[in-house]
C-alpha distance (Angstrom), angle and dihedral (degrees) to the residues before:
residue distance angle dihedral
X1 . . .
X2 3.81 . .
X3 3.76 121.1 .
X4 3.79 121.0 -123.2
X5 3.77 94.7 -103.0
X6 3.78 92.4 51.6
X7 3.80 90.2 53.4
X8 3.83 92.9 48.8
X9 3.80 100.5 38.7
X10 3.78 104.3 16.1
X11 3.79 122.5 110.6
X12 3.79 137.1 -168.2
X13 3.78 90.5 -111.8
X14 3.73 91.4 53.5
X15 3.79 92.0 49.3
X16 3.79 91.3 48.9
X17 3.78 90.4 49.5
X18 3.83 90.4 51.3
X19 3.81 91.1 49.9
X20 3.84 90.8 50.0
X21 3.76 91.5 49.3
X22 3.79 91.1 50.2
X23 3.84 91.2 51.2
X24 3.83 91.1 48.8
X25 3.83 91.9 48.4
X26 3.79 91.0 49.9
X27 3.80 90.7 50.6
X28 3.78 91.9 48.2
X29 3.80 94.0 48.3
X30 3.72 95.3 46.3
X31 3.82 122.4 -153.2
X32 3.79 97.2 -40.4
X33 3.77 124.2 105.7
X34 3.74 117.9 -93.9
X35 3.80 110.2 -136.7
X36 3.79 96.8 -172.4
X37 3.73 121.1 73.7
X38 3.85 110.5 -107.6
X39 3.77 114.5 -106.8
X40 3.79 93.8 -119.1
X41 3.82 90.6 59.7
X42 3.77 97.5 50.0
X43 3.84 117.8 104.4
X44 3.75 117.0 -112.3
X45 3.77 113.7 -101.9
X46 3.82 108.4 -119.9
X47 3.78 89.9 -143.8
X48 3.80 91.3 55.0
X49 3.75 101.8 85.4
X50 3.80 114.0 -161.5
X51 3.79 128.8 179.2
X52 3.83 91.2 -110.0
X53 3.84 93.3 51.0
X54 3.79 91.9 46.6
X55 3.82 91.0 49.0
X56 3.78 92.8 51.1
X57 3.79 93.2 47.3
X58 3.76 92.6 48.6
X59 3.81 91.5 46.3
X60 3.76 91.4 54.0
X61 3.75 94.8 48.4
X62 3.78 93.7 43.3
X63 3.78 93.2 53.5
X64 3.81 92.7 42.5
X65 3.78 90.0 54.9
X66 3.85 91.0 46.3
X67 3.84 90.7 50.3
X68 3.85 90.6 50.6
X69 3.81 91.9 49.4
X70 3.81 92.5 47.7
X71 3.79 89.8 51.5
X72 3.80 91.7 49.4
X73 3.78 91.3 47.7
X74 3.83 91.9 50.4
X75 3.85 89.9 52.2
X76 3.79 91.0 50.0
X77 3.81 91.5 46.2
X78 3.81 91.7 51.0
X79 3.80 90.1 49.2
X80 3.79 90.5 52.1
X81 3.81 92.3 49.3
X82 3.79 91.2 49.0
X83 3.81 91.9 50.0
X84 3.79 91.0 49.3
X85 3.83 91.3 47.3
X86 3.77 92.0 50.9
X87 3.82 95.0 46.9
X88 3.80 94.5 45.2
């Protein structure tokens, strides 16, 4: 089951790359059991700031602020139209 961030920001190219990496790691490690969790399955450390994580965070905040401003502007615009409609 995909996680929410994979659904929102995942791509087919990324999924194919992960599959290729998994195949290569399996070939490199042979038939034996791998006791350590593979690097592609580890959760990202929140303290580890990467360019991709920073971009996603900024993108979310940027668009949230824009949506709030658009909502506020629509309310103000409706109020102006109502005032004009009442006075005319």
